[in-house]
Backbone as ProteinMPNN parsed JSONL, in Angstrom:
{"seq_chain_A": "MGLGLASLVAAALLGTTPSAATGEACDERGTRQHVARFISAFNRGDLKTLDRLFARGTWWRWYSVGTAPGRRLQGWAYDRKTLVKYFRARHRKHERLELQSLRFNGVSAGYGHFEFWVSRRADDIAAPVPRTYHGKGAMSCWAGKLGVWAMGEES", "coords_chain_A": {"N_chain_A": [[-31.182, 22.894, 27.599], [-29.589, 20.668, 25.447], [-30.379, 19.584, 22.083], [-29.758, 16.877, 21.591], [-29.593, 15.777, 24.197], [-32.165, 16.345, 25.019], [-33.624, 14.663, 23.315], [-32.811, 12.18, 24.288], [-33.838, 12.244, 26.922], [-36.566, 12.561, 26.385], [-37.062, 10.159, 25.024], [-36.524, 8.316, 27.054], [-38.495, 8.998, 28.958], [-40.83, 8.541, 27.529], [-40.577, 5.947, 26.903], [-39.654, 5.076, 24.459], [-37.91, 3.837, 21.546], [-34.597, 4.669, 20.297], [-34.773, 5.237, 17.487], [-37.467, 5.797, 17.205], [-37.625, 8.092, 18.705], [-36.338, 9.952, 17.121], [-37.614, 9.825, 14.723], [-36.473, 8.695, 12.55], [-35.725, 5.73, 10.835], [-33.822, 3.136, 12.207], [-32.847, 0.813, 11.007], [-32.428, -1.86, 8.635], [-33.725, -1.022, 6.225], [-34.078, 1.796, 6.608], [-31.398, 2.531, 6.904], [-30.316, 1.84, 4.394], [-31.742, 3.644, 2.764], [-30.784, 6.086, 3.759], [-28.031, 5.923, 3.188], [-28.197, 5.85, 0.407], [-29.206, 8.429, -0.056], [-27.001, 9.891, 0.87], [-24.962, 9.143, -1.01], [-26.091, 10.074, -3.391], [-26.274, 12.876, -2.856], [-23.546, 13.386, -2.472], [-22.504, 12.827, -5.035], [-23.753, 14.834, -6.493], [-22.609, 17.029, -5.391], [-23.876, 18.403, -3.395], [-23.6, 20.256, -0.882], [-24.993, 21.294, 1.347], [-26.994, 19.38, 1.857], [-25.35, 17.155, 2.312], [-24.078, 17.98, 4.665], [-26.262, 17.968, 6.413], [-26.85, 15.251, 6.51], [-25.047, 13.979, 8.127], [-24.259, 13.136, 11.464], [-23.874, 15.178, 14.433], [-21.988, 16.41, 17.261], [-22.308, 14.355, 20.108], [-23.036, 12.063, 18.681], [-21.578, 11.976, 16.366], [-18.811, 10.347, 14.882], [-16.635, 9.566, 12.909], [-15.315, 10.261, 9.571], [-13.651, 8.634, 7.204], [-11.117, 8.026, 4.743], [-9.064, 5.645, 3.632], [-7.072, 5.42, 1.705], [-5.106, 7.138, -0.764], [-6.295, 8.838, -3.69], [-7.519, 11.703, -1.845], [-7.222, 11.005, 0.774], [-8.15, 10.683, 4.154], [-7.468, 10.715, 7.278], [-6.769, 9.868, 10.737], [-6.577, 12.648, 12.875], [-7.951, 14.381, 11.126], [-10.034, 12.797, 10.153], [-11.713, 12.544, 12.347], [-12.59, 15.077, 12.787], [-15.318, 16.871, 12.656], [-15.856, 19.448, 11.846], [-14.374, 19.89, 9.531], [-15.522, 18.42, 7.56], [-17.418, 19.208, 5.488], [-15.816, 20.898, 3.992], [-13.949, 19.039, 3.076], [-15.66, 17.452, 1.443], [-16.293, 19.375, -0.485], [-13.782, 19.777, -1.706], [-13.37, 17.229, -2.82], [-15.484, 17.136, -4.602], [-14.69, 19.07, -6.401], [-12.788, 17.646, -7.714], [-14.314, 16.061, -9.211], [-15.257, 13.718, -8.063], [-16.974, 10.631, -7.834], [-19.225, 8.303, -6.435], [-20.398, 4.968, -6.482], [-22.715, 2.839, -5.248], [-22.123, -0.495, -4.702], [-22.775, -2.705, -3.124], [-24.465, -3.311, -0.003], [-24.412, -4.357, 3.29], [-26.358, -4.886, 6.021], [-25.603, -4.974, 9.402], [-26.845, -5.076, 11.848], [-28.048, -3.66, 15.017], [-26.403, -2.006, 17.619], [-25.365, -0.549, 20.696], [-26.668, 1.867, 20.196], [-26.307, 2.396, 17.496], [-26.829, 1.668, 14.051], [-25.218, -0.69, 12.322], [-23.266, -1.155, 9.374], [-21.857, -2.592, 6.378], [-20.112, -1.916, 3.38], [-19.605, -1.745, -0.227], [-18.2, 0.228, -2.659], [-17.867, 1.756, -5.896], [-15.381, 3.941, -6.964], [-14.562, 6.953, -8.482], [-12.606, 9.581, -9.887], [-11.094, 12.702, -10.937], [-8.454, 12.658, -10.057], [-7.889, 10.007, -9.716], [-6.067, 7.773, -11.172], [-7.019, 5.673, -13.255], [-8.384, 3.468, -15.648], [-10.827, 2.326, -15.164], [-13.384, 2.489, -12.629], [-12.303, 2.392, -9.195], [-12.584, -0.118, -6.667], [-13.855, 0.178, -3.45], [-13.959, -0.806, -0.08], [-15.871, -0.712, 2.888], [-17.005, 0.432, 6.151], [-19.788, 1.49, 8.11], [-21.912, 3.508, 10.235], [-25.103, 4.206, 11.424], [-26.411, 6.659, 13.47], [-28.733, 5.895, 15.768], [-30.033, 7.593, 17.508], [-29.641, 10.185, 16.507], [-30.483, 9.831, 13.926], [-28.859, 9.954, 11.731], [-25.835, 9.66, 9.726], [-23.086, 8.48, 11.498], [-20.651, 7.301, 11.257], [-18.393, 6.739, 8.624], [-16.243, 4.886, 6.808], [-13.751, 4.049, 4.556], [-11.671, 2.122, 2.346], [-9.381, 1.303, -0.277], [-9.915, -1.712, -2.041], [-7.74, -4.457, -2.022]], "CA_chain_A": [[-30.886, 21.495, 27.362], [-29.303, 20.462, 24.037], [-31.314, 18.747, 21.339], [-29.412, 15.482, 21.81], [-30.004, 15.397, 25.547], [-33.628, 16.401, 25.043], [-34.108, 13.44, 22.673], [-32.586, 11.074, 25.213], [-34.787, 12.375, 28.02], [-37.902, 12.28, 25.843], [-37.154, 8.723, 24.75], [-36.597, 7.615, 28.34], [-39.789, 9.268, 29.575], [-41.907, 7.963, 26.728], [-40.335, 4.517, 26.721], [-39.5, 4.819, 23.033], [-36.587, 3.468, 21.061], [-33.917, 5.818, 19.703], [-35.284, 5.583, 16.166], [-38.787, 6.413, 17.374], [-37.421, 9.434, 19.246], [-35.877, 10.853, 16.058], [-38.453, 9.706, 13.54], [-35.691, 8.03, 11.514], [-35.578, 4.292, 11.047], [-32.458, 2.655, 12.453], [-32.939, -0.573, 10.611], [-31.825, -2.063, 7.312], [-34.393, -0.177, 5.219], [-33.723, 3.185, 6.861], [-29.964, 2.697, 6.624], [-30.142, 1.834, 2.925], [-32.258, 4.914, 2.24], [-29.891, 7.173, 4.169], [-26.8, 5.777, 2.404], [-28.528, 6.264, -0.968], [-29.27, 9.903, -0.045], [-25.632, 10.372, 0.984], [-24.239, 8.974, -2.272], [-26.701, 10.995, -4.347], [-25.836, 14.239, -2.526], [-22.106, 13.421, -2.713], [-22.282, 12.889, -6.476], [-24.23, 16.145, -6.973], [-21.87, 18.102, -4.723], [-24.872, 19.131, -2.611], [-22.937, 20.384, 0.409], [-25.973, 21.499, 2.421], [-27.591, 18.088, 2.17], [-24.305, 16.336, 2.919], [-23.902, 18.432, 6.045], [-27.431, 17.527, 7.188], [-26.923, 13.79, 6.584], [-24.09, 13.47, 9.107], [-24.514, 13.49, 12.864], [-23.006, 16.141, 15.103], [-21.867, 16.232, 18.701], [-22.108, 13.039, 20.7], [-23.316, 10.965, 17.754], [-20.56, 11.994, 15.31], [-17.594, 9.595, 15.188], [-15.593, 9.891, 11.933], [-15.42, 10.016, 8.134], [-12.271, 8.385, 6.795], [-10.756, 7.374, 3.492], [-7.767, 5.113, 4.006], [-6.078, 5.427, 0.633], [-5.111, 8.293, -1.658], [-6.391, 10.26, -3.361], [-8.566, 12.085, -0.91], [-6.996, 10.342, 2.061], [-8.65, 11.438, 5.313], [-7.155, 9.824, 8.388], [-6.385, 10.356, 12.059], [-7.289, 13.818, 13.383], [-8.871, 14.907, 10.112], [-11.199, 11.914, 10.056], [-12.577, 12.76, 13.505], [-12.943, 16.5, 12.874], [-16.593, 17.128, 11.964], [-15.836, 20.808, 11.293], [-13.712, 19.91, 8.224], [-16.184, 17.464, 6.668], [-17.974, 19.848, 4.291], [-14.654, 21.367, 3.213], [-13.443, 17.842, 2.41], [-16.588, 17.124, 0.36], [-16.129, 20.401, -1.518], [-12.529, 19.475, -2.403], [-13.562, 16.019, -3.628], [-16.388, 17.471, -5.701], [-13.866, 19.789, -7.398], [-12.071, 16.599, -8.461], [-15.377, 15.295, -9.883], [-15.376, 12.384, -7.486], [-18.283, 9.999, -7.854], [-19.336, 7.008, -5.782], [-21.532, 4.134, -6.887], [-22.89, 1.753, -4.291], [-22.168, -1.833, -5.291], [-23.583, -3.517, -2.213], [-24.524, -2.891, 1.388], [-24.874, -5.412, 4.192], [-26.728, -4.37, 7.333], [-25.063, -5.904, 10.395], [-27.594, -5.022, 13.091], [-27.992, -2.482, 15.873], [-25.824, -2.144, 18.956], [-24.855, 0.683, 21.308], [-27.32, 3.04, 19.613], [-25.914, 2.576, 16.088], [-27.11, 0.645, 13.061], [-23.926, -0.934, 11.685], [-23.33, -1.719, 8.029], [-20.642, -2.772, 5.6], [-20.465, -1.551, 2.013], [-18.629, -1.725, -1.299], [-18.512, 1.274, -3.628], [-16.925, 2.094, -6.953], [-14.973, 5.332, -6.77], [-13.862, 7.521, -9.632], [-12.349, 11.017, -9.751], [-10.038, 13.186, -11.827], [-7.134, 12.315, -9.528], [-7.737, 8.558, -9.636], [-5.531, 7.395, -12.476], [-7.414, 4.306, -13.587], [-9.379, 3.476, -16.734], [-12.111, 1.886, -14.611], [-13.503, 2.899, -11.218], [-11.69, 1.53, -8.184], [-13.515, -0.648, -5.684], [-13.536, 0.469, -2.056], [-14.741, -1.538, 0.912], [-15.92, 0.099, 4.086], [-17.998, 0.209, 7.196], [-20.448, 2.713, 8.533], [-22.868, 3.365, 11.328], [-26.162, 5.197, 11.554], [-26.782, 6.957, 14.845], [-30.176, 5.713, 15.955], [-30.546, 8.751, 18.233], [-29.64, 11.365, 15.639], [-31.067, 9.513, 12.627], [-27.894, 10.425, 10.736], [-24.595, 8.91, 9.678], [-22.08, 8.807, 12.504], [-19.383, 6.711, 10.816], [-18.177, 6.277, 7.244], [-14.819, 4.601, 6.67], [-13.535, 3.194, 3.392], [-10.331, 2.001, 1.809], [-9.358, 0.57, -1.539], [-9.772, -3.159, -1.964], [-6.463, -4.87, -2.622]], "C_chain_A": [[-30.677, 21.319, 25.864], [-30.303, 19.522, 23.404], [-31.04, 17.268, 21.565], [-29.874, 14.992, 23.167], [-31.523, 15.392, 25.664], [-34.222, 15.146, 24.413], [-33.955, 12.248, 23.596], [-33.603, 11.09, 26.343], [-36.194, 12.035, 27.535], [-38.08, 10.792, 25.586], [-37.295, 7.931, 26.041], [-37.97, 7.785, 28.981], [-40.93, 8.588, 28.841], [-41.736, 6.471, 26.501], [-40.157, 4.156, 25.259], [-38.074, 4.412, 22.709], [-35.914, 4.705, 20.479], [-34.485, 6.211, 18.347], [-36.66, 6.232, 16.259], [-38.654, 7.841, 17.878], [-37.036, 10.424, 18.155], [-36.779, 10.832, 14.833], [-37.724, 9.055, 12.377], [-35.601, 6.552, 11.839], [-34.109, 3.955, 11.237], [-32.482, 1.156, 12.211], [-32.354, -0.694, 9.211], [-32.425, -1.127, 6.26], [-34.004, 1.293, 5.38], [-32.27, 3.477, 6.558], [-29.715, 2.742, 5.128], [-30.615, 3.152, 2.313], [-31.313, 6.063, 2.551], [-28.58, 7.121, 3.382], [-27.053, 6.205, 0.961], [-28.611, 7.789, -1.064], [-27.868, 10.502, 0.047], [-24.908, 10.295, -0.361], [-24.794, 9.904, -3.342], [-26.237, 12.435, -4.105], [-24.339, 14.398, -2.786], [-21.838, 13.608, -4.204], [-22.747, 14.209, -7.087], [-23.401, 17.297, -6.416], [-22.792, 18.979, -3.901], [-24.39, 19.229, -1.158], [-23.91, 20.571, 1.567], [-26.613, 20.178, 2.838], [-26.569, 17.175, 2.825], [-24.115, 16.701, 4.383], [-25.043, 17.939, 6.937], [-27.484, 16.018, 7.391], [-26.004, 13.188, 7.64], [-24.39, 14.019, 10.491], [-23.516, 14.532, 13.347], [-22.888, 15.753, 16.572], [-21.592, 14.804, 19.106], [-22.214, 11.903, 19.69], [-22.358, 10.932, 16.579], [-19.359, 11.183, 15.774], [-16.487, 9.958, 14.196], [-16.052, 9.643, 10.504], [-13.994, 9.837, 7.656], [-12.203, 7.704, 5.44], [-9.308, 6.946, 3.688], [-6.689, 5.186, 2.947], [-6.237, 6.676, -0.227], [-5.748, 7.885, -2.978], [-7.538, 10.535, -2.39], [-8.435, 11.398, 0.432], [-7.461, 11.269, 3.191], [-8.528, 10.518, 6.519], [-6.891, 10.605, 9.665], [-7.211, 11.578, 12.464], [-8.297, 14.382, 12.402], [-10.156, 14.101, 10.076], [-12.202, 12.17, 11.175], [-13.101, 14.192, 13.602], [-14.178, 16.801, 12.03], [-16.58, 18.488, 11.273], [-15.198, 20.866, 9.903], [-14.427, 19.042, 7.19], [-16.707, 18.106, 5.388], [-16.856, 20.375, 3.395], [-14.042, 20.19, 2.432], [-14.341, 17.47, 1.222], [-16.451, 18.116, -0.795], [-14.879, 20.104, -2.359], [-12.679, 18.243, -3.295], [-14.501, 16.29, -4.797], [-15.631, 18.224, -6.805], [-13.051, 18.823, -8.246], [-13.045, 15.674, -9.188], [-15.502, 13.869, -9.356], [-16.817, 11.915, -7.509], [-18.184, 8.642, -7.168], [-20.527, 6.267, -6.362], [-21.6, 2.953, -5.927], [-23.006, 0.431, -5.042], [-22.992, -2.781, -4.433], [-23.475, -2.958, -0.805], [-25.074, -4.049, 2.2], [-25.129, -4.785, 5.552], [-26.324, -5.404, 8.366], [-25.755, -5.821, 11.752], [-27.33, -3.761, 13.896], [-27.341, -2.854, 17.194], [-25.301, -0.789, 19.394], [-25.428, 1.945, 20.648], [-26.949, 3.338, 18.174], [-26.362, 1.391, 15.259], [-25.853, 0.466, 12.233], [-24.106, -1.57, 10.31], [-21.945, -1.781, 7.406], [-21.027, -2.471, 4.154], [-19.282, -1.703, 1.068], [-19.102, -0.661, -2.275], [-17.458, 1.288, -4.724], [-16.646, 3.575, -6.802], [-14.189, 5.782, -7.99], [-13.724, 9.016, -9.41], [-11.237, 11.406, -10.719], [-8.658, 12.747, -11.356], [-6.972, 10.819, -9.221], [-7.34, 8.093, -11.027], [-5.831, 5.925, -12.749], [-8.466, 4.371, -14.693], [-10.77, 3.05, -16.271], [-12.19, 2.347, -13.156], [-12.818, 1.893, -10.298], [-12.754, 1.082, -7.193], [-12.988, -0.367, -4.278], [-14.499, -0.314, -1.167], [-14.764, -0.691, 2.173], [-16.957, -0.351, 5.086], [-18.604, 1.557, 7.551], [-21.395, 2.424, 9.671], [-23.835, 4.539, 11.31], [-26.42, 5.414, 13.038], [-28.294, 6.83, 14.96], [-30.787, 6.93, 16.645], [-30.649, 9.966, 17.322], [-30.349, 11.107, 14.316], [-30.17, 9.948, 11.488], [-26.667, 9.532, 10.767], [-23.625, 9.393, 10.747], [-20.703, 8.313, 12.118], [-19.469, 6.394, 9.332], [-16.679, 6.096, 7.113], [-14.635, 3.662, 5.491], [-12.075, 3.221, 2.972], [-10.371, 1.133, 0.569], [-9.159, -0.914, -1.295], [-8.443, -3.524, -2.627], [-6.627, -6.092, -3.465]], "O_chain_A": [[-31.506, 21.776, 25.077], [-30.987, 18.762, 24.089], [-31.975, 16.481, 21.715], [-30.475, 13.924, 23.281], [-32.097, 14.532, 26.333], [-35.214, 14.615, 24.912], [-34.847, 11.403, 23.686], [-34.168, 10.05, 26.682], [-36.926, 11.303, 28.202], [-39.13, 10.227, 25.894], [-38.085, 6.991, 26.119], [-38.542, 6.821, 29.491], [-41.884, 8.115, 29.46], [-42.629, 5.807, 25.974], [-40.479, 3.038, 24.857], [-37.155, 4.621, 23.5], [-36.59, 5.694, 20.195], [-34.663, 7.399, 18.079], [-36.979, 7.123, 15.472], [-39.46, 8.705, 17.533], [-37.368, 11.605, 18.246], [-36.71, 11.732, 13.996], [-38.313, 8.881, 11.31], [-35.421, 6.173, 12.996], [-33.254, 4.445, 10.499], [-32.179, 0.352, 13.094], [-31.839, 0.283, 8.668], [-31.69, -0.51, 5.489], [-33.644, 1.956, 4.406], [-31.937, 4.535, 6.022], [-28.974, 3.601, 4.649], [-29.95, 3.706, 1.437], [-31.068, 6.918, 1.7], [-28.074, 8.159, 2.955], [-26.204, 6.859, 0.356], [-28.141, 8.377, -2.038], [-27.572, 11.498, -0.612], [-24.309, 11.277, -0.8], [-24.027, 10.467, -4.124], [-25.851, 13.131, -5.044], [-23.908, 15.443, -3.273], [-21.032, 14.456, -4.589], [-22.192, 14.654, -8.092], [-23.483, 18.419, -6.916], [-22.525, 20.167, -3.725], [-24.73, 18.394, -0.32], [-23.673, 20.056, 2.659], [-26.756, 19.895, 4.028], [-26.888, 16.49, 3.796], [-24.005, 15.823, 5.239], [-24.816, 17.541, 8.08], [-28.101, 15.549, 8.348], [-26.158, 12.024, 8.01], [-24.726, 15.191, 10.666], [-22.46, 14.736, 12.748], [-23.602, 14.875, 17.056], [-20.747, 14.128, 18.519], [-21.542, 10.883, 19.839], [-22.326, 9.939, 15.853], [-18.93, 11.306, 16.922], [-15.502, 10.588, 14.581], [-17.023, 8.929, 10.252], [-13.205, 10.781, 7.694], [-13.078, 6.933, 5.048], [-8.428, 7.784, 3.888], [-5.507, 5.03, 3.257], [-7.337, 7.2, -0.398], [-5.735, 6.708, -3.338], [-8.403, 9.688, -2.163], [-9.422, 11.226, 1.147], [-7.198, 12.471, 3.178], [-9.375, 9.656, 6.749], [-6.805, 11.833, 9.664], [-8.439, 11.532, 12.398], [-9.38, 14.813, 12.799], [-11.246, 14.665, 9.978], [-13.408, 12.03, 10.972], [-13.973, 14.476, 14.424], [-14.076, 16.967, 10.815], [-17.218, 18.665, 10.236], [-15.459, 21.812, 9.16], [-13.97, 18.945, 6.051], [-16.455, 17.587, 4.301], [-16.952, 20.3, 2.17], [-13.666, 20.338, 1.269], [-13.846, 17.205, 0.127], [-16.492, 17.72, -1.96], [-14.926, 20.175, -3.587], [-12.163, 18.224, -4.413], [-14.323, 15.722, -5.875], [-15.901, 18.037, -7.991], [-12.668, 19.149, -9.369], [-12.65, 14.634, -9.716], [-15.81, 12.94, -10.102], [-17.748, 12.676, -7.247], [-17.189, 7.93, -7.304], [-21.545, 6.874, -6.692], [-20.656, 2.171, -5.815], [-23.871, 0.261, -5.902], [-23.8, -3.558, -4.941], [-22.536, -2.24, -0.463], [-26.086, -4.648, 1.836], [-24.222, -4.219, 6.162], [-26.659, -6.581, 8.231], [-25.294, -6.436, 12.713], [-26.516, -2.916, 13.524], [-27.671, -3.868, 17.808], [-24.852, 0.016, 18.577], [-24.747, 2.966, 20.557], [-27.244, 4.424, 17.675], [-26.286, 0.246, 15.704], [-25.458, 1.381, 11.511], [-24.982, -2.411, 10.108], [-21.004, -1.119, 7.845], [-22.157, -2.744, 3.748], [-18.128, -1.779, 1.488], [-20.267, -0.648, -2.673], [-16.312, 0.889, -4.513], [-17.552, 4.368, -6.546], [-13.284, 5.095, -8.465], [-14.601, 9.65, -8.822], [-10.53, 10.55, -11.251], [-7.78, 12.49, -12.18], [-6.024, 10.421, -8.543], [-8.166, 8.029, -11.939], [-5.001, 5.051, -12.504], [-9.34, 5.238, -14.67], [-11.77, 3.374, -16.911], [-11.158, 2.57, -12.523], [-12.763, 0.699, -10.591], [-13.705, 1.811, -6.914], [-11.83, -0.64, -3.965], [-15.683, -0.457, -1.469], [-13.779, -0.025, 2.491], [-17.667, -1.341, 4.907], [-18.012, 2.611, 7.322], [-21.65, 1.274, 10.027], [-23.439, 5.699, 11.197], [-26.625, 4.454, 13.781], [-29.04, 7.573, 14.322], [-31.945, 7.263, 16.392], [-31.64, 10.694, 17.365], [-30.774, 12.051, 13.649], [-30.651, 10.276, 10.404], [-26.473, 8.751, 11.698], [-23.38, 10.593, 10.874], [-19.696, 8.839, 12.591], [-20.465, 5.859, 8.845], [-15.921, 7.05, 7.289], [-15.271, 2.61, 5.418], [-11.35, 4.188, 3.204], [-11.283, 0.327, 0.388], [-8.351, -1.324, -0.461], [-8.077, -2.966, -3.661], [-5.655, -6.577, -4.044]]}, "name": "protein", "num_of_chains": 1, "seq": "MGLGLASLVAAALLGTTPSAATGEACDERGTRQHVARFISAFNRGDLKTLDRLFARGTWWRWYSVGTAPGRRLQGWAYDRKTLVKYFRARHRKHERLELQSLRFNGVSAGYGHFEFWVSRRADDIAAPVPRTYHGKGAMSCWAGKLGVWAMGEES"}
């Protein structure tokens, strides 16, 4: 039995919530902490930590960037196997993210949903100041990891 299915069965048998089954909070506080860990690992280029912060299997959905540079859309966005390679490529461009704000939008369908604004800077972003990106994300309550991250440049 896979780990994901085992967690579901254990939660059902014990009458626990998804977050209790994983030991990760699927609430505003837990989401903020997880996003902060993601941005910190992203900025350090810590590929092992980045890989661990994102869900796999059933709980993985996508990681997308809607505008160049570093555009990641369609099939690429949904392909979990290419995620670390993508992070490596962005780190080589010295990409950095800075969280400007995060709004927690509640839990539904086993995910803690949030909206965020980040400043983004990299060698291949030709701008004297960081660009602002707006996005959405979702924490998998079952996996206790990020299942969705999607951002695009604010117009």
